[in-house]
Every structure is written in structure tokens, then in C-alpha cells.
Wavefront OBJ file of the C-alpha trace (Angstrom):
o trace
v 98.104 59.908 168.776
v 94.931 59.674 166.960
v 95.391 63.503 166.082
v 98.985 62.907 165.008
v 98.035 60.179 162.752
v 95.372 62.406 161.205
v 97.828 65.229 160.629
v 100.303 62.697 159.189
v 97.736 61.637 156.646
v 97.003 65.183 155.413
v 100.056 65.427 153.114
v 99.181 62.052 151.613
v 95.689 62.982 150.900
v 97.041 66.353 149.392
v 99.379 64.439 147.163
v 96.752 61.937 146.076
v 94.244 64.869 145.256
v 96.893 66.748 143.448
v 97.762 63.580 141.349
v 94.174 62.956 140.486
v 93.649 66.594 139.446
v 97.075 66.222 137.329
v 95.734 62.971 135.728
v 92.273 64.748 134.965
v 94.226 67.680 133.485
v 96.435 65.307 131.323
v 93.256 63.711 130.157
v 91.634 67.074 129.332
v 94.796 68.113 127.441
v 94.586 64.874 125.447
v 91.279 65.761 124.083
v 91.250 66.450 120.360
v 90.864 70.248 119.783
v 88.862 71.121 116.659
v 90.789 73.391 114.143
v 89.836 76.927 114.065
v 89.847 78.405 110.566
v 88.626 81.880 111.034
v 89.231 84.977 113.390
v 86.706 87.620 114.080
v 86.516 90.918 116.108
v 83.686 92.727 117.360
v 83.223 95.894 119.512
v 81.501 96.171 122.888
v 82.054 97.952 126.205
v 84.778 100.205 124.682
v 86.780 97.275 123.608
v 87.446 94.943 120.719
v 86.942 91.162 121.338
v 89.213 89.029 119.114
v 88.375 85.320 118.913
v 88.843 82.325 116.669
v 86.098 79.815 115.549
v 85.977 76.658 113.627
v 83.819 77.189 110.554
v 80.804 78.707 109.061
v 78.386 75.839 109.430
v 74.846 76.395 109.875
v 73.996 76.838 113.635
v 77.691 77.685 114.842
v 77.706 80.142 117.785
v 80.908 82.110 118.562
v 81.742 82.980 122.230
v 84.226 85.309 123.852
v 85.592 82.750 126.375
v 89.144 83.016 125.184
v 89.022 86.258 123.474
v 91.911 88.801 123.191
v 90.856 92.256 124.058
v 92.125 95.655 122.784
v 90.768 99.202 123.293
v 88.347 100.548 120.874
v 89.793 102.462 117.995
v 90.384 101.614 114.324
v 91.307 97.958 114.369
v 93.811 96.377 112.116
v 93.792 92.585 112.011
v 95.479 90.532 109.432
v 97.346 87.164 109.209
v 100.721 87.219 107.354
v 102.770 84.080 107.430
v 102.283 82.045 110.645
v 101.189 84.975 112.704
v 98.342 87.242 113.239
v 99.016 91.063 113.862
v 96.515 93.184 115.819
v 96.325 96.763 116.553
v 93.670 99.204 117.630
v 94.970 102.360 115.784
v 94.325 105.994 116.574
v 92.687 107.731 113.790
v 93.061 111.526 114.079
v 93.347 110.956 117.928
v 90.199 108.853 118.182
v 90.763 105.860 120.490
v 93.143 103.184 120.063
v 96.915 102.728 120.866
v 100.207 103.202 119.092
v 101.261 99.491 119.653
v 101.104 96.694 117.209
v 100.908 92.897 118.626
v 101.983 89.911 116.876
v 100.515 86.544 117.945
v 101.609 83.062 116.599
v 99.002 80.755 115.152
v 99.444 76.962 116.081
v 98.543 74.031 113.910
v 95.005 74.007 115.509
v 94.244 77.638 114.551
v 94.688 78.805 118.073
v 96.368 82.091 118.818
v 99.169 82.155 121.335
v 97.999 82.965 124.843
v 100.365 86.120 124.989
v 101.895 88.073 122.102
v 105.140 86.747 120.709
v 106.156 90.319 119.841
v 105.072 93.987 119.851
v 106.040 97.209 118.466
v 105.168 100.424 120.092
v 105.404 103.297 117.536
v 107.163 106.397 119.193
v 105.890 109.937 118.891
v 102.107 109.227 118.514
v 102.141 108.959 114.719
v 98.616 107.709 114.585
v 99.317 104.346 112.870
v 96.141 102.937 111.390
v 96.897 100.414 108.663
v 99.837 97.966 108.044
v 100.741 96.849 104.575
v 102.938 93.806 104.384
v 105.559 93.419 101.664
v 107.437 90.221 102.835
v 108.369 88.520 106.173
v 110.979 91.262 106.924
v 109.319 94.383 105.553
v 106.087 96.087 106.203
v 104.678 99.659 106.011
v 102.811 101.416 108.884
v 100.580 104.064 107.658
v 100.080 107.233 109.591
v 97.527 109.944 109.594
v 97.460 113.657 110.943
v 101.195 113.254 111.762
v 104.433 114.371 110.124
v 103.877 112.980 106.676
v 106.002 109.794 107.544
v 105.677 106.312 106.097
v 107.198 103.907 108.741
v 109.100 100.947 107.488
v 109.603 98.091 109.975
v 110.551 94.439 110.116
v 107.681 92.269 111.145
v 109.912 89.209 112.048
v 111.978 91.479 114.610
v 109.104 93.917 115.286
v 111.537 96.853 114.921
v 111.356 100.057 112.930
v 113.969 100.267 110.228
v 113.359 103.617 108.678
v 110.929 106.374 107.765
v 109.971 107.480 104.207
v 109.373 111.197 104.095
v 106.134 111.810 102.246
v 105.723 115.463 103.141
v 106.958 116.810 99.729
v 103.688 115.335 98.317
v 101.286 116.969 100.901
v 98.737 119.622 100.016
v 97.449 122.193 102.414
v 99.818 120.878 105.301
v 102.814 118.662 105.719
v 101.080 115.467 105.708
v 99.474 113.867 102.542
v 97.690 111.326 104.835
v 98.355 107.984 103.466
v 95.437 105.642 102.729
v 95.013 101.797 102.796
v 97.147 100.607 100.013
v 98.385 97.301 98.529
v 101.860 95.746 97.320
v 101.867 94.182 93.943
v 104.804 93.279 91.629
v 107.410 94.947 93.923
v 105.551 98.237 94.028
v 103.673 99.769 96.969
v 100.479 101.459 95.704
v 99.688 103.938 98.521
v 96.749 106.285 98.136
v 97.366 109.788 99.585
v 94.026 111.048 101.195
v 95.153 114.672 101.461
v 92.761 115.147 104.473
v 92.089 118.231 106.700
v 90.483 116.272 109.440
v 88.604 112.989 110.248
v 85.566 114.090 108.219
v 87.111 116.551 105.750
v 89.389 116.219 102.667
v 90.802 118.835 100.193
v 89.261 119.272 96.699
v 92.007 117.395 94.829
v 92.226 114.638 92.243
v 92.555 111.122 93.594
v 96.286 110.277 94.229
v 98.358 107.190 94.562
v 102.076 107.254 95.474
v 103.924 104.362 93.461
v 106.832 103.193 95.750
v 109.511 100.704 94.816
v 109.700 98.135 97.627
v 113.287 97.283 97.132
v 114.647 100.688 97.409
v 111.658 102.500 99.145
v 111.807 105.274 96.815
v 108.809 107.140 95.675
v 108.788 106.769 91.907
v 105.794 108.925 91.187
v 102.406 110.126 92.365
v 99.604 109.287 89.870
v 96.443 111.453 89.825
v 92.950 111.155 88.557
v 90.333 114.019 88.811
v 87.441 111.535 88.306
v 87.606 110.809 92.108
v 88.585 112.604 95.297
v 90.799 110.952 97.942
v 90.989 107.310 97.337
v 91.373 104.568 99.970
v 90.172 106.366 102.996
v 92.439 104.988 105.998
v 90.547 102.882 108.531
v 87.550 102.476 106.305
v 88.338 100.947 102.970
v 90.355 98.197 101.557
v 91.701 97.718 97.986
v 91.069 94.415 96.185
v 92.873 92.413 93.428
v 90.935 90.546 90.847
v 92.009 87.152 89.109
v 93.992 89.288 86.418
v 95.955 91.045 88.938
v 94.104 94.394 88.542
v 93.898 96.668 91.622
v 90.497 98.352 92.583
v 90.509 101.447 95.023
v 87.378 103.060 96.435
v 87.050 106.547 97.826
v 85.067 105.449 100.892
v 82.915 107.517 103.435
v 84.583 110.827 103.469
v 84.388 111.712 99.724
v 80.799 110.526 99.842
v 79.849 112.806 102.718
v 81.419 115.781 101.039
v 79.336 115.013 97.925
v 76.139 114.944 100.220
v 76.726 117.884 102.478
v 78.789 120.083 100.136
v 77.332 119.747 96.623
v 78.715 121.447 93.677
v 82.197 121.936 95.498
v 84.115 119.537 93.339
v 84.118 116.458 95.549
v 83.636 113.047 93.666
v 83.153 109.480 94.872
v 84.177 106.442 92.934
v 86.176 103.281 92.185
v 89.321 103.507 90.024
v 91.489 100.712 88.654
v 95.176 100.085 88.077
v 95.581 97.330 85.530
v 98.076 94.452 85.957
v 101.636 95.507 84.833
v 100.673 99.256 84.789
v 101.388 102.080 87.168
v 98.864 104.419 85.939
v 95.049 104.640 86.364
v 92.975 102.934 83.794
v 91.197 105.622 81.740
v 88.480 103.104 80.683
v 87.400 102.331 84.102
v 85.357 104.404 86.561
v 82.290 103.757 88.719
v 80.301 105.755 91.167
v 78.560 104.271 94.126
v 76.124 107.122 94.176
v 74.502 106.330 90.761
v 74.362 102.543 90.610
v 71.087 100.652 91.478
v 69.939 100.957 94.933
v 72.508 103.810 95.795
v 71.788 107.424 96.400
v 73.790 110.652 96.954
v 75.943 110.116 99.961
v 76.250 106.303 99.422
v 79.684 104.736 99.752
v 81.164 101.224 100.210
v 83.221 100.247 103.242
v 85.651 97.353 103.305
v 85.512 95.349 99.961
v 85.961 91.625 99.516
v 86.580 90.020 96.093
v 84.280 87.031 95.033
v 85.610 86.333 91.554
v 84.284 86.996 88.112
v 84.321 90.677 88.433
v 82.101 90.775 91.628
v 83.146 92.911 94.671
v 81.260 92.770 97.877
v 80.823 95.418 100.430
v 78.311 97.197 102.782
v 76.765 100.097 100.958
v 75.652 103.121 103.249
v 72.115 104.466 102.436
v 71.447 107.912 104.136
v 67.599 107.360 103.406
v 67.780 104.475 105.941
v 69.108 106.695 108.910
v 66.114 107.036 111.426
v 67.916 108.758 114.197
v 70.574 111.209 112.986
v 71.454 111.961 116.610
v 72.519 108.455 117.354
v 76.276 108.181 118.216
v 76.276 104.535 119.194
v 76.348 103.439 115.513
v 74.033 100.557 116.471
v 70.523 102.079 116.340
v 70.340 102.902 112.611
v 70.445 99.930 110.268
v 71.596 101.799 107.146
v 74.410 99.620 105.662
v 73.179 97.107 103.032
v 75.163 94.180 101.822
v 75.865 95.096 98.157
v 77.425 93.531 95.028
v 79.476 95.590 92.597
v 80.068 94.010 89.082
v 83.122 95.859 87.683
v 82.813 94.169 84.386
v 79.191 95.517 83.734
v 79.999 98.579 85.835
v 76.644 97.913 87.854
v 75.539 97.354 91.418
v 72.798 95.764 93.340
v 71.495 95.318 96.857
v 71.627 91.802 97.975
v 68.669 89.809 99.575
v 70.027 90.327 103.111
v 69.023 92.511 105.998
v 70.572 95.952 106.595
v 73.168 96.385 109.422
v 74.460 99.104 111.733
v 77.783 101.093 111.516
v 79.668 99.048 114.095
v 79.036 95.884 111.990
v 79.594 97.079 108.403
v 83.063 95.748 107.705
v 83.354 92.132 108.113
v 82.866 90.275 104.681
v 84.598 87.118 103.726
v 84.298 84.561 100.939
v 84.066 80.969 101.847
v 83.682 78.440 98.952
v 80.782 79.817 96.797
v 79.420 81.866 99.611
v 79.847 85.366 100.872
v 79.371 85.945 104.588
v 78.571 89.355 106.025
v 78.906 90.144 109.665
v 75.804 92.025 110.752
v 73.825 93.524 113.583
v 70.420 93.632 112.275
v 66.821 93.654 113.386
v 66.612 89.967 112.658
v 69.549 89.032 114.777
v 73.312 89.292 115.111
v 75.865 87.189 113.335
v 77.103 86.285 109.949
v 74.476 86.193 107.114
v 75.183 84.143 103.936
v 74.719 85.044 100.438
v 75.110 82.072 98.004
v 76.761 83.312 94.797
v 75.873 80.289 92.884
v 72.088 80.696 93.359
v 71.718 84.215 94.146
v 69.923 83.433 97.304
v 70.263 85.355 100.563
v 69.406 84.188 103.984
v 67.495 86.520 106.269
v 68.634 84.748 109.620
v 72.315 84.490 110.610
v 73.993 81.224 109.830
v 76.609 81.906 112.508
v 75.601 83.715 115.823
v 77.831 86.050 117.385
v 77.563 87.996 120.712
v 77.980 91.379 118.763
v 78.131 92.522 115.220
v 81.462 91.420 113.705
v 83.803 94.364 112.967
v 86.363 92.392 110.941
v 86.809 88.592 109.898
v 89.798 86.848 108.401
v 90.938 83.396 107.484
v 93.539 81.703 109.461
v 94.463 79.140 106.724
l 1 2 3 4 5 6 7 8 9 10 11 12 13 14 15 16 17 18 19 20 21 22 23 24 25 26 27 28 29 30 31 32 33 34 35 36 37 38 39 40 41 42 43 44 45 46 47 48 49 50 51 52 53 54 55 56 57 58 59 60 61 62 63 64 65 66 67 68 69 70 71 72 73 74 75 76 77 78 79 80 81 82 83 84 85 86 87 88 89 90 91 92 93 94 95 96 97 98 99 100 101 102 103 104 105 106 107 108 109 110 111 112 113 114 115 116 117 118 119 120 121 122 123 124 125 126 127 128 129 130 131 132 133 134 135 136 137 138 139 140 141 142 143 144 145 146 147 148 149 150 151 152 153 154 155 156 157 158 159 160 161 162 163 164 165 166 167 168 169 170 171 172 173 174 175 176 177 178 179 180 181 182 183 184 185 186 187 188 189 190 191 192 193 194 195 196 197 198 199 200 201 202 203 204 205 206 207 208 209 210 211 212 213 214 215 216 217 218 219 220 221 222 223 224 225 226 227 228 229 230 231 232 233 234 235 236 237 238 239 240 241 242 243 244 245 246 247 248 249 250 251 252 253 254 255 256 257 258 259 260 261 262 263 264 265 266 267 268 269 270 271 272 273 274 275 276 277 278 279 280 281 282 283 284 285 286 287 288 289 290 291 292 293 294 295 296 297 298 299 300 301 302 303 304 305 306 307 308 309 310 311 312 313 314 315 316 317 318 319 320 321 322 323 324 325 326 327 328 329 330 331 332 333 334 335 336 337 338 339 340 341 342 343 344 345 346 347 348 349 350 351 352 353 354 355 356 357 358 359 360 361 362 363 364 365 366 367 368 369 370 371 372 373 374 375 376 377 378 379 380 381 382 383 384 385 386 387 388 389 390 391 392 393 394 395 396 397 398 399 400 401 402 403 404 405 406 407 408 409 410
């Protein structure tokens, strides 16, 4: 009998224990959640770790506890509307996937636990960049493919059509779209005219002007002051307060200048002014002749800080200590850099140099610019104060690995 009474009591104890856990869980769920305003990604162990965090307050530390992971490739990460879109793209067959994921962002800046939508691009088109035109139209940029520009609906995550860009190709059937931008109903899409990951044709800089309403290519504008603008997977155009667009050539043109001098390759920044669809003949800058730069120098992703100031990581070949390193971590050869497009000047900022896997993440927060870095001083986001011109040699925000990209969730 005593045994029977004990067995009878077990379900009661189990229910009581479950109720207690449920009560604790409900209390935990009721705890206020601090809003996350930013999203960062970093590369480690052949994966990208994507995680949100609250702010850039001094002493903040970011963890991967609730990180989303994607395989290493060329990561696209952008918030549009109420959603974040993620893809590890395959550039010329290097890494990544052919799938774009959509995550909903809640009121606390938290990404949904699972994707709310996904789009697998058929036929291995090597999609690397996405350019949004509206809630119902976006463009997927392909490279080393058939010369197609994929049009899709980001709301339904479905392909609607393809635009054939092969008539504008040189040397093959693919003009290799670059990282472009939509302004005033026009898609300004650079054409890289590439032969491989590290080689481009000696052609003038080219941008296809495409009408967003009709998806018709209106024209392709060219400028022989630079070669291959907007390298896909490595550069980003910016728009200033006046609505002017700035494109940069990026790594490939600079490397050709360094290793194949005298062959006609040219680096540089070009501008398309507000209300115009031609290159501004009065504006050109080389990032191989500005202060602190050298032959082979180039900028990576760019962030606009206001008042004509663009911020980037400048590659300096002279800082490469181990040319054989393939980890892109050993050599700290990318320096935080400020470009003044009004004065056509540049300068190295008073911040430490970073490695190749952490030379993209730049964001403006208030009057500060934060650079995601992996330096000899530590790993995290380093702050440059635009108001005072002061840079800080220790990270304000610590991260497990050097940031690859960072965006605002607001």
C-alpha cells in the first residue's frame, strides 16, 4: 500500500513541477527585453555568424548566443521595410549558396527564429548582390553567368522575370553586373566586364541606366577615366545630401594597376549628379594618389558621413607582411580612411589597421563613425569622432571576431 500511495503521488509531483517551471518561464518571458538597434555579421569556422545587439555604448560586448549562421561566401545583409534579407552569395563559384532568406524584425529589434521566406535562385546564377526598388520589386545581381539580371518580388519571394544584359557584354556573353543603386526611378547598375574573380577587361567604366517601371535598359554610359566600377561583392555606392551618386572601382582595378602597370587599367571614384544620367565630367578621384595611399590601394565598402565625407577601409600593399597568408587575418593592411569629395582629398584616420576579413563593416551613429576591425589592439568596433577628429585605439564594442558587415535595424 505504501508503494501504491507513492506511485499515485508521482503524477501530482510531476504536474506541480511542470506548473512551477511554467510559472518561472512565464515570469522570464515577462522580463523586459532591451531593444536591439543594430545587426552585425562576422566570419569564423567557414561560417558567417549574424547577430543583433543593442547599441554602440562604450563597454558593450556582442555574443553569438542567438546568432543565425550561413556558410562562408560573399554575404549580402540588408534591412528593407520590416525585414532583413540575408544571403551568402557565390562569387565566381567561391563559397556561398544560391538562396536568399527573409527574416522579420519585431518591435524589439529581434529577428524571427526562422526565416519567414526564402528564394532559391535556379540554375546557379551566382547571385551576389540584391538591389531593392520597392516592397514588390528587387534586382538580383549575377556574375559569371548568362548575363541575366533577375527581377523578383521580395514580398512573395518569387522571381518575376529576367532582363537580358548579354548584348552589353564584352569578351563573353556576361557583362558582370556590379553593385548598383536605385535613384529617382532609375537603376544605375555598373557593368564590371570581368574575365575572372581577379581579372577585368581594359574597358571604360560602364553603368547601365535601367528604367525601374519598365525594366528597359535606356542606355549604358561610359567613362575612360576609370576601369570597372562597383566591383560586385566588395564595393558599395553612396548618395550624398544632394542626391549625387558616387561609385568606386574597388580591389580588382587597383590590383591590375599594381601588377599590370602600363596596360591601361585605372582606379577611381566617379559621380553621377542628382537629376542626371551621365557621369560628372568635373569629378574624378584616384585612391592611389591621395594622402596615405599608394599604387595598388583601393577602398572597400563605403559609408557616407555627411558634408562630403566618405568613409572606407583603404588597402595598403606596403603593410602586407606575409604575402602567402590565405586566412586574410594575419596581415593588418586595411586602414580606416576618410575621403573628402568636395576637396578631392583623403587621409588615414587615427585608428589601428585591420585585416581583410574585417575591412567592410562601417556605420555612422550620431556624430561618430564605427569601423568593425580585427587589429593587433583587439577585436571589435573602433570609434572615430567626426566632430573632434579624435580616433580611439581600443574597441568601444567588443566582438568575438572581426565584423564583416553591420547595419541599422531602425
